[in-house]
N, C-alpha and C positions, 0 to 999 in steps of 0.2 A: 533220339529216346531217353525216354522218362526211367527214373529208377526208382526204389520202393520208399526212398527218402524224401524225393518231392513230392508235391501236397498237388496234386490233380483237382482241375473245380469239378470233376464229375462226381456226382454223389455218391455216397457209398451206401452198401442195402444196409438196409435195416428189416427187421424182423419184428412181429407181434405173436401173442399168445390168441389161438383163436379156438374154441369149443368144436370137438370133434361131434356134427349133429350125422347119424345114418339113416338114411329114407328108408332103409328095409329092417326096422327094429324086430320085426316079428318073426325074421328068417334066421335061422345059425342058432347054435348053443349059447350058454350064459357066458363061458370065459372067454371065445374069442369077440364078443360083443365088449366085454367088460375091459378087453384089452385096446379095442377101437373106441372107446370111450373118453380116455386122457387126450387132453388139450394140447395141441401141437403149435408150432412156428411157423405160420405164413411169412413168405417176402411180402414185403411192403415196398412196391416199384416205386423208383423217384420221378420226380417231376422234370422233364428234360426237354420239352418243347419249347421253352424259352433259352436254354441253357446255351449260350455262346462259345462257340468252341474255334481256336484260332487254326487257321489252315496256311500253310506255306504258300507262296506264291505260285508254284508250278502248280499245286493243287488245287488251288483255287481256278487258276486258267482252264485246268481241265474239266473241272466241273462245269463251269461256265458254259464250255462249247460242247459238253454233255446235254445241258439243260436247253441249249439253242436249239439241238440237235432235234429234242424230244417235243420241241414248239410247233 
């Protein structure tokens, strides 16, 4: 089991500021619309498709067995 002090190869979550754009600008009062117009932080997913994650031998054998049963 990993501890918080160990570095994981799994990428950390990142965020970026994005403007909030409402589709229904003509509906509602100005006060709620002005509150909803502030920028927000959007999560940026990490690219994990090519990430190599080490599996122990027992888990590797189970995944290969399951994959052969699905084929």
